[in-house]
N, C-alpha and C positions, 0 to 999 in steps of 0.2 A: 347478640344476644351471648354468639361466639367470645370478643372482645373480652366483656366485663366471667365468663367462666374461668375464663383462662389467666388474668388474673386473678383477682380471687381462689381460684383455687392453688396458682402459683404461689402468692405474698402467704395461706397460710400454711402449705405446707413450708419457708422458708420460717416460718414464725417456733411452724412447732418442731424443725430441725433446729433452732438456741433453744428451744425450751427441753433437747433431752441434749443439745452439747454443757447444756450448763442451768444445771434442777433450781439455786440458787437464783437462779435470773426474776426476780415480783415484774407484776405487769409493768409500772413505765420503761421497765432497761431493756424485758420484751419488743412494745412497746417499739420501743428508742430507734433498737436496732433492727427491726423488721421497717422500724420505714426507711433504713439506709438504704434495700437492697428498694425500698419502696418508691425513694424518688427516681429508684434508676427505671422501673414498670410505667412511671407514672413517664417520663421520658419518652422509651419509647412508644404510647401508647396518644399520647398526642400522634410520633410521626402515621402509624397507625389509622388515626385517628381524618386525620386530612388526605392519608391516598384515599382506602373506605366512602369519605364525604364525598372529597372531588369525582371521586366515581361512579356519584349513587349519581349526581345535582349535572355529568353530564351533556345528559337532556336542554337542561331546562341554561345550561351554558352556551348552546348554540343556539337553543331557541333567540339569548341576547344575540348572538353574532346574524340571528337570521332577519329579525323586527324592525323594525319601523317605529316598534314606540319607542318616545322614548323614557330613559334608565329608567330615572325616579319616579314614568307610572306602573313599566314590572316589577321594581323594587317593593312595591303594594297589590302587585294580584294576589289572591291565597296561594297558587304556584310557590312562591317563593317564599310567601311568608310561612309555608307549613316543611316548607324547605330549610328557612330560619328558624324555626322552634326545635325540630328536629335532632336539627345540627348542636342548635342549644343548647338542651334539657339530655338531649347522650350523650351528651360532655362532663353536664357535669355531673351523671351518673356515675357514665365510668370512674372520671376523680375521684369523687365521693368515697367507691371502689374499696379505691385502695385505703387510707385511710383506720375507713368505719372495718372495712375485714381488717383489716393489723391486730386494731383494736381487742374487736371480738376471737382473735388466734389465742393471743398475747394473756388474755381474761383466761381462757379455756387451755389451756397450757402451762399456764406462769405454774412454779412449780417444777414443771416436765410430769404433769398430769400427759392423764392420753390412752399413757405409752408411748414405747416407740410400736415401730411399723413391725408388724409380725416377719418376720426369717421364713420365709416357708418351702428354702433349701435354693428360691432362685434369685443368678447373679448376672450385673447391671454394669 
């Protein structure tokens, strides 16, 4: 959930910044330009997912090295099936989040809508 929140909030902020930089951008131009950054987010997310799933699956990897059961039988057990289903569905959801968030943000912020972020005297 942390990776999902991070990638969607960042992607929406990119589209918002693009819309405010040029309010003449329409829906598809905002989407196209936002996805240019989104592809980088997806690339970074793939690395994060590989590391997260490898760390989460470490007990199963240890089971593989210590269990004398043949691999073809182990892969058909419930723990392995659940881990594979979790990895596939979680990855699919995270990878679909980038284009869907970009499209929704482009629709919401098209024409410079949403107003620029309020300046409360903060400097970064």
